[in-house]
N, C-alpha and C positions, 0 to 999 in steps of 0.2 A: 504494500500500500504506500502511496506517495505522500510525502509531507506537503500539505497545502499551505502556501504562504499568500496572504492578502497584502498587496503592495501598491503604492501609487505608481503611475506610469513612468515617472522619471527614475525610478529605482529598479524597474523590471529587468532592464538589460544587465545591470550589475548582478542581480540575483540569478539571472539565467546563466551568466558566466560562472558563478559559483557552482550552480547545479551541474554544469558540464564538467567541472573539475573534481567532482566528488562521486562517490558511489551511492549517495543518498538520492532516491527518486524524489524529485521535487516538482510540484505543480504550482504554478503562479497564477493567481486570479486577481481580478480588479474589483470584484464585489462578491458578496455572499459570505458564507462561513468558511473559516480556515483554522488550521492548527496554530498558526502564528500570524500576527498582524505586524506589518512594518509601516511606520509613519515617519514623515520628515519632521525632525525635532525643531521646534521653534526656540532656539537657544540650546543650551546643553542640558536637556532634561533627562531624568532617570527613567530607564526602562523597567517596567514592573509587569507582573502577571504574564500575559501572553502577547504583550505589545512591546515591540522593540522601537526605540526612538533613534532613527538613523541620524548620526552626528552627535548623539548624546552619550550616555554612559549607563553602566549596569553594575550592580554589586556582584561579586564573584559567587556568593551563595545563590543568588537568583539565577545567574547564568547556568550554574551546575544543576539547579532544580529544573529549569526549562529543558536543558539538554537531556536529562534523565527522563522527564515526562514524555519527550518526543522520541526517545529511543535513539538519540544521536550521540556519537562519541564526542567527548568534550573538546578534543582538538578540532574536529570538523565544525562544531558549533562556534568555536573560537575563530575559525576561518570565515564563517558567515559574519560574525561580529566585525572582523577586520574589513570585509567587503563593505559593510554598512557604516564604517567609521564610528563604531561604538567602542568606547574605552571601558576597560575593566577597572573597577575601584574596589578597595578593601579586599585585595587578593589574599586568599588564605593558603592555597596549596601550590601555586604556580601551575595550575592546570591549563591556563590559557596563555 
């Protein structure tokens, strides 16, 4: 089953390149329900829950929880965060 990512049109190409470089089956949608939502951060906002703030940041604990819930390796999820220019804060284990 593919990971469904809801993303704005200006980020779809970046996410598609990530999907091509990984073994994770990814489906990118413009509307509807998704496993993960990506939004463009207005400033450097914190990513929480299932919403990633592109250009913002995320706590290490939250990133590990999302990766686990989605069944994605932490390194692969870290690569997605890099693509979306999301910085890790409060790193606990050096996973990313």
